[in-house]
C-alpha positions as CSV (number, residue, x, y, z in Angstrom):
1,X,120.4,72.6,-24.8
2,X,118.3,75.0,-22.8
3,X,119.3,75.6,-19.2
4,X,116.4,75.0,-16.8
5,X,118.4,76.0,-13.8
6,X,121.0,78.7,-13.9
7,X,123.2,79.4,-10.8
8,X,125.5,82.4,-10.9
9,X,127.9,83.6,-8.2
10,X,125.9,81.8,-5.5
11,X,127.1,82.6,-1.9
12,X,125.4,81.8,1.4
13,X,126.7,83.0,4.7
14,X,125.2,82.0,8.1
15,X,125.6,84.1,11.3
16,X,126.8,81.5,13.8
17,X,127.7,84.0,16.6
18,X,126.9,83.4,20.2
19,X,124.1,85.4,21.8
20,X,124.9,89.1,22.3
21,X,125.4,88.9,26.0
22,X,127.8,86.0,25.8
23,X,129.8,87.9,23.2
24,X,130.1,90.9,25.5
25,X,131.1,88.8,28.5
26,X,133.5,86.7,26.7
27,X,134.7,89.5,24.4
28,X,134.1,87.5,21.3
29,X,133.5,88.9,17.8
30,X,130.6,87.8,15.6
31,X,131.2,84.6,13.7
32,X,130.1,83.9,10.1
33,X,130.1,80.6,8.3
34,X,130.4,80.6,4.6
35,X,128.5,77.5,3.5
36,X,128.5,78.3,-0.3
37,X,131.1,80.6,-1.9
38,X,130.7,82.0,-5.5
39,X,129.3,78.8,-7.1
40,X,128.1,78.9,-10.7
41,X,126.7,76.1,-12.9
42,X,123.9,75.4,-15.4
43,X,121.5,72.5,-15.5
44,X,120.0,71.7,-18.9
45,X,116.4,70.6,-19.2
46,X,115.8,66.8,-18.9
47,X,119.3,66.2,-17.5
48,X,120.8,65.1,-14.2
49,X,123.4,67.4,-12.6
50,X,125.1,65.9,-9.5
51,X,126.8,67.7,-6.7
52,X,129.4,65.6,-4.8
53,X,131.8,66.3,-2.0
54,X,132.5,65.5,1.7
55,X,130.1,66.4,4.5
56,X,130.1,70.2,5.0
57,X,130.9,71.0,1.4
58,X,127.7,73.0,0.9
59,X,125.8,70.5,-1.2
60,X,122.5,70.5,0.8
61,X,122.6,74.3,1.2
62,X,122.7,74.7,-2.5
63,X,119.7,72.3,-2.9
64,X,117.7,74.2,-0.3
65,X,118.5,77.6,-2.0
66,X,117.3,76.2,-5.4
67,X,113.9,75.1,-3.9
68,X,113.6,78.4,-2.0
69,X,113.9,77.0,1.6
70,X,117.0,79.2,2.2
71,X,117.6,82.6,0.5
72,X,121.0,83.4,-1.0
73,X,123.3,86.0,0.5
74,X,124.7,86.9,-2.9
75,X,124.3,85.6,-6.4
76,X,121.3,84.4,-8.3
77,X,119.4,81.2,-8.9
78,X,117.2,81.3,-12.0
79,X,114.6,78.7,-12.8
80,X,113.0,78.8,-16.2
81,X,114.7,82.2,-16.6
82,X,113.2,83.7,-13.4
83,X,115.1,84.7,-10.3
84,X,112.5,83.7,-7.6
85,X,114.2,85.7,-4.9
86,X,113.8,89.0,-6.9
87,X,110.7,88.4,-9.0
88,X,107.8,90.6,-8.0
89,X,105.0,88.9,-9.9
90,X,103.5,86.6,-7.2
91,X,101.6,84.5,-9.7
92,X,104.7,83.8,-11.7
93,X,106.7,82.9,-8.6
94,X,103.9,80.5,-7.4
95,X,103.7,78.8,-10.8
96,X,107.4,78.2,-11.0
97,X,107.7,77.1,-7.4
98,X,105.2,74.4,-8.1
99,X,107.6,73.2,-10.9
100,X,110.3,72.5,-8.3
101,X,110.1,69.8,-5.7
102,X,112.5,68.1,-3.3
103,X,113.2,64.6,-2.1
104,X,114.8,64.7,1.3
105,X,117.6,62.5,2.7
106,X,115.6,60.8,5.6
107,X,112.3,59.2,4.5
108,X,111.5,58.7,8.2
109,X,111.7,62.4,9.1
110,X,110.2,63.9,6.0
111,X,106.7,62.3,6.3
112,X,104.1,63.5,8.8
113,X,103.5,60.5,11.1
114,X,100.0,61.7,11.9
115,X,98.8,61.9,8.3
116,X,97.7,59.1,6.1
117,X,99.7,58.6,2.9
118,X,96.8,59.9,0.9
119,X,96.9,63.2,2.7
120,X,100.7,63.4,2.5
121,X,100.8,62.9,-1.3
122,X,97.8,65.1,-2.1
123,X,98.9,68.1,0.0
124,X,100.9,69.9,-2.6
125,X,98.0,69.9,-5.0
126,X,95.3,70.4,-2.4
127,X,97.0,73.6,-1.1
128,X,96.6,75.1,-4.6
129,X,93.0,74.1,-4.9
130,X,93.7,71.3,-7.4
131,X,91.7,68.1,-7.9
132,X,93.1,65.3,-5.7
133,X,90.5,62.6,-6.4
134,X,92.4,59.3,-6.9
135,X,95.7,61.2,-7.2
136,X,97.5,59.4,-4.3
137,X,96.4,56.0,-5.5
138,X,97.6,56.7,-9.1
139,X,101.0,58.0,-8.0
140,X,101.5,55.1,-5.5
141,X,101.1,52.7,-8.4
142,X,103.4,54.7,-10.5
143,X,106.2,54.4,-8.0
144,X,105.7,50.6,-7.5
145,X,103.3,50.5,-4.5
146,X,99.7,49.6,-4.2
147,X,96.9,52.1,-4.4
148,X,95.4,50.6,-1.3
149,X,98.5,51.8,0.6
150,X,97.0,55.4,0.5
151,X,94.9,54.6,3.6
152,X,98.0,53.6,5.7
153,X,100.2,55.7,7.9
154,X,104.0,56.1,7.3
155,X,105.0,53.9,10.2
156,X,103.5,50.9,8.4
157,X,106.1,51.0,5.6
158,X,109.8,50.0,5.3
159,X,112.5,52.6,4.5
160,X,112.5,51.9,0.8
161,X,108.7,52.1,0.6
162,X,108.7,55.4,2.5
163,X,111.2,56.9,0.0
164,X,108.9,55.8,-2.8
165,X,106.1,57.7,-1.0
166,X,108.4,60.7,-0.9
167,X,108.9,60.4,-4.6
168,X,105.2,60.1,-5.2
169,X,104.6,63.3,-3.2
170,X,107.3,65.1,-5.2
171,X,105.5,64.0,-8.4
172,X,102.1,65.2,-7.2
173,X,102.3,68.7,-8.5
174,X,103.7,67.6,-11.9
175,X,107.1,69.2,-11.5
176,X,109.8,69.8,-14.0
177,X,112.7,69.9,-11.5
178,X,113.3,67.6,-8.5
179,X,116.1,68.3,-6.1
180,X,117.3,65.0,-4.6
181,X,119.2,65.5,-1.4
182,X,121.0,62.2,-0.7
183,X,117.8,60.3,-1.5
184,X,119.3,56.8,-0.9
185,X,121.9,57.3,1.8
186,X,119.5,56.1,4.6
187,X,118.6,52.9,2.7
188,X,120.1,49.4,2.3
189,X,122.2,48.8,-0.8
190,X,119.7,46.5,-2.5
191,X,116.9,49.0,-1.8
192,X,119.1,51.9,-3.1
193,X,119.3,50.2,-6.5
194,X,115.5,49.8,-6.7
195,X,114.9,53.5,-5.8
196,X,117.6,54.7,-8.2
197,X,116.2,52.6,-11.1
198,X,112.7,54.0,-10.3
199,X,114.0,57.6,-10.4
200,X,115.8,56.9,-13.8
201,X,112.6,55.4,-15.2
202,X,110.5,58.3,-14.0
203,X,113.0,60.8,-15.5
204,X,112.7,59.1,-18.9
205,X,108.9,58.7,-18.7
206,X,108.1,62.2,-17.4
207,X,111.0,64.3,-18.8
208,X,112.2,65.3,-15.4
209,X,115.3,67.4,-14.5
210,X,117.3,66.3,-11.4
211,X,119.7,68.2,-9.2
212,X,121.2,65.2,-7.5
213,X,123.1,65.6,-4.3
214,X,125.2,62.8,-3.0
215,X,128.6,61.8,-1.4
216,X,128.5,58.3,-3.0
217,X,130.5,58.2,-6.2
218,X,128.9,54.9,-7.4
219,X,125.4,56.4,-7.1
220,X,126.5,59.5,-9.0
221,X,128.2,57.4,-11.7
222,X,124.9,55.6,-12.2
223,X,122.6,58.7,-12.3
224,X,124.5,61.8,-13.4
225,X,125.0,63.4,-16.8
226,X,127.3,66.2,-15.5
227,X,129.0,66.2,-12.1
228,X,130.1,69.2,-10.0
229,X,132.6,68.6,-7.2
230,X,132.4,70.9,-4.1
231,X,135.0,71.5,-1.5
232,X,134.4,73.8,1.5
233,X,131.5,75.6,-0.4
234,X,133.5,76.1,-3.6
235,X,133.0,74.4,-6.9
236,X,136.4,73.0,-7.8
237,X,135.6,70.8,-10.8
238,X,132.8,70.2,-13.3
239,X,132.7,67.8,-16.2
240,X,130.5,65.3,-18.0
241,X,130.3,62.0,-16.0
242,X,132.5,59.9,-18.2
243,X,135.1,62.6,-18.6
244,X,135.3,63.1,-14.9
245,X,135.7,59.4,-14.1
246,X,138.2,58.8,-16.8
247,X,140.4,61.8,-16.0
248,X,139.7,63.9,-12.8
249,X,141.8,67.0,-13.0
250,X,141.6,68.5,-9.5
251,X,143.7,67.0,-6.8
252,X,140.7,66.9,-4.5
253,X,138.6,65.0,-7.0
254,X,141.5,62.6,-7.5
255,X,141.7,62.1,-3.7
256,X,137.9,61.3,-3.6
257,X,138.3,58.7,-6.4
258,X,141.4,57.1,-4.8
259,X,139.6,56.7,-1.4
260,X,136.4,55.2,-3.0
261,X,135.9,51.4,-2.8
262,X,136.8,49.5,-5.9
263,X,136.2,45.9,-6.9
264,X,138.9,45.6,-9.6
265,X,141.8,45.9,-7.2
266,X,140.9,43.8,-4.2
267,X,143.3,44.1,-1.3
268,X,145.0,47.3,-2.5
269,X,146.5,49.6,0.0
270,X,145.4,53.2,-0.2
271,X,146.7,56.1,1.7
272,X,143.9,57.8,3.6
273,X,143.0,61.4,2.7
274,X,145.6,63.7,4.2
275,X,144.7,66.4,6.7
276,X,141.3,67.6,7.9
277,X,138.6,69.8,6.3
278,X,139.4,73.4,7.4
279,X,137.2,75.4,9.6
280,X,134.5,77.0,7.4
281,X,134.3,79.9,9.8
282,X,138.0,80.6,9.2
283,X,138.8,79.1,5.8
284,X,142.3,79.1,4.3
285,X,143.4,81.9,2.0
286,X,143.8,81.3,-1.7
287,X,142.7,77.8,-2.7
288,X,140.7,76.2,0.1
289,X,142.3,72.8,-0.6
290,X,145.9,73.9,-0.5
291,X,146.6,72.7,3.1
292,X,145.8,69.1,2.0
293,X,147.0,69.3,-1.6
294,X,150.2,67.3,-2.5
295,X,150.8,69.7,-5.5
296,X,150.4,73.0,-3.6
297,X,152.9,75.8,-4.2
298,X,153.2,79.3,-2.7
299,X,150.8,80.7,-5.2
300,X,148.0,78.3,-4.1
301,X,148.1,79.8,-0.6
302,X,147.6,83.4,-1.7
303,X,145.6,83.3,-4.9
304,X,142.1,81.8,-5.2
305,X,142.0,79.9,-8.5
306,X,139.3,80.8,-11.0
307,X,137.3,78.2,-12.9
308,X,138.9,77.6,-16.3
309,X,138.5,75.1,-19.1
310,X,141.0,72.2,-19.4
311,X,140.2,69.6,-22.1
312,X,136.4,69.8,-21.7
313,X,136.5,70.1,-17.9
314,X,135.9,73.3,-15.8
315,X,138.5,73.2,-13.0
316,X,139.6,75.6,-10.3
317,X,143.2,74.7,-9.9
318,X,146.4,76.5,-10.7
319,X,148.2,73.2,-11.3
320,X,145.5,71.2,-13.1
321,X,147.8,70.1,-15.9
322,X,150.4,68.8,-13.4
323,X,147.6,67.0,-11.5
324,X,146.5,65.2,-14.7
325,X,150.1,64.1,-15.4
326,X,150.4,62.8,-11.8
327,X,147.0,61.0,-12.1
328,X,148.1,59.1,-15.2
329,X,151.5,58.2,-13.7
330,X,149.9,56.8,-10.6
331,X,147.3,55.0,-12.8
332,X,150.1,53.4,-14.8
333,X,151.8,52.2,-11.5
334,X,148.6,50.6,-10.3
335,X,147.9,48.8,-13.6
336,X,148.5,45.0,-13.2
337,X,151.6,43.6,-14.9
338,X,151.0,41.7,-18.2
């Protein structure tokens, strides 16, 4: 299957230093935060690739780099085989950029409150000189709203309706790729299901490719074909959805699954995740997860694990095989007695 998005060695470092005068007075060095560290993955056309992880793991930064809102420090992001940060043909860059749109996390903040919905939806097409006659009305009906809503302002809609408007705006330029940055996290559970079902239907109908960013494992299980797990800016595991949920191989992924709500074991007692997320300005040496990992050995603290293949899963863990054995042992203990 052809890769529509190809991310290789992606790294993004932010300068979070205090102003120069403060550093001189307080005798402080410059501070750099590594939000994304050497991340590589491929997104096939007409598929859904999901990135999951705790807050601060670098999910949203990767999404913003893919759509061109943030430039990478190192590495490349190729869309349709073109690295937009290095391509010199302006016409080609403009054409490919119109193929990539983004749905933001907060539908309240991502819509201009002074514009009518018609102007909001038509803006991506109007800015390129395209025909916008009846466009907003047609797209609103496609996402389950009324064409008459085009004359209204964003404040006249509920949260779920605003997110539908955001989806309509993303569809206006007829994109091939949509980056979805926590598109349902600000919505009620019942509304989340409606929006996710709408996105699934549009994917099938229009042949869309999604880069889906979320911290909610139930949402990811519903939407994704392949899942990448991020920890402190590093990709620690990647596998097809069913493979990952059946047998997570990285201790961090197992910790996420253990802490997730489950309906099949009501009243179970679960140990909370151990430790705190390390400071991204001063990350641990070796494997970033080793201070919290129950399987960590001396090697984990000095040697960063490379991504390797283990039974159909890409995993960055020196002790992945031991983690799998531990996972199955704990699963057997949790199984109800016959």
